[in-house]
N, C-alpha and C positions, 0 to 999 in steps of 0.2 A: 154462794161459794162454788167455785169450779171443781168438778170431780174429774181429775185428769187420770186416765188409765195408764198402766205400765206400758201398753202398746203405743200409746200416744207419745209418752216420754221417750221411748226407745226410737220411734220413728223420727221425732224431732231432733234427737241426738245424731242420727245418721245424716240428716239434711238440715244442719243448723242454720237458722235465720236470725237476724238481729231483732232485738226488742225495741219497741217504740221509745224514743227519748222524749223528754219534756218539750223539746223543740218540735218534734213530730206532732205531738198533741196540740201545741199552740198553733202550728201551721193548719191543722185540720179545723180547729175551732175558728181561726181567722177566715178560712175558706167558707165555712158554713155561715159565719156572720156576714160575709160579703155577698154570698150567693143567696142566702135565705135569711135575711135580717130578722124575720119574725121567729126564727128557730135558733138564734145564735147561742142560746144556753141549753140547747136540747141534745147535746151529744151524750149518749148513754155511758154512765159511769161503769157498768159491768164490761162494756166493750173496751173502754180505756184501761180498765183493770187487766183485761185479757192481753191486750197488745203490749202493755208495759211489763207485765209479769212473765208472759210466755212468748211473745213476739209474733212475727209474721210467719208463722209455722207452715210447713208442708205436711199434708196428710197423704203421704205416699207410703207404700208398704214399708214397715209393718203397721203404720198408723192409718192406713187407708180406711176411710169412714164413710158411712151413709146415714141418711136421715129420711124421715117421712114428712110429706107435706100434704096439705088438704087444699082442694080447689072446688069451689061451688059451681055446679052446672045445673042445667034444666032438669037433669035426672036425679039431682041430689048432690051430696058431697062425695067427691072422688078422692081417693088416697093414692099417692104415688111415692116412689122412692127416688131420691136424688143423692148425689155424692158431693163431697167437699174435697178439693185437692189442695187448697192453700188459703191462707188468710193474707190478703193483699196489703202491701205497705201503703203508707199515707199518700205518697206521690202518685202511685197507680190508682188508688181510690179516687183521688181528685180528678185525675185525667179521665178515668172511665166515667165518672159522674158527669163531667163536662160533655163528653162525647155522646153519652147515652140519654141525656135529659134535655136535648134541644139546643145547646149552645152552638153546635156545629152541624145541625141538621134536624131530622125528626126526633121527637122524644119517644124513647122506647119504654120508659116507665116514669111514674110521677116524680117530680123534682125533690120531694121530701124523703125519698129513699136513697140511702147512701150504700154503694157497693162496698162490702167488707171482705168478701171471700168469693172464690170461683170454683167451678166444678172442673172435671177433667176435660169437658168440652168448652163451649162458649157461654155457659149458663152462669148466673150470678146469684149470690146470697146477699140480700139487701137488709139494711137496718133502717127501721122507721125513725125519722128524726121528728121530735116534738110530739110523739104519740104518748098516750097514757102509759103504755107498757114497754116501749122500745121493742116492738114486735120485730120478728125476723121473717122475711119473705124469700121465696125462691122465684126467680124469673128464668123461664125456659126460653132459650134463644128464639127470636122471631124477628123477621125483617120488616114487618109492618109497623107503622107508628102505633103507640099505645092506644088501645081502644078500638083498633081496626083489624080486620082480617083475622090472622091467627094470634094476634097479640092483644087478647082481651082479658086475660086473667093472670093474677099473681097467686102463687101458692103460699099459704101460711104455714110456716115451719114451727115456730115457737113463740111464746109470748114475750121472751126476752133472751138475752145473750147467755145467761146461765143455763136456761132450759135447752137452748140450742146445743151448746157444747156438751152438757151433761146427758143429752138425749142421743148423741151420736152413737152409732153401732159399728162394730167391725164390718167391713165389706164382705159379703158372702163370696165364697170361693166357687164361682161358676164360670 
């Protein structure tokens, strides 16, 4: 169950966005079936629940939110803070997925990760398709193909969409 704060509801009312329609969900399922046939039934039900009940919301003030993500390194596990600015609509998710997973050039992250939200910069929050737990990852913008140069790591944010949304914190006033 999603635990939506009053600040989130207030912010979403200031910047209203549409909710996903059954056609949106069907379009996304069809795209996944076409692009990743082995994962065609792998779209996270909590993600569908979120976009159909709450929509493609903006996390702008007063709903500005941050999260913590973990990255494994040679020195151990590093913990970093990221932000979420919006949940992207289906058309944008499909376009970004096509552009960032090798259809139009280098692949910036594995193809089984679907972009579902973005930061205030050019970073993306990604949903694992076909995983055991529908994990949520954070991809910090990098211009190298995935696995090369500065683009070698994804940060794990949450084990699922519920924990991602419920774990969001108000952005610090700094």
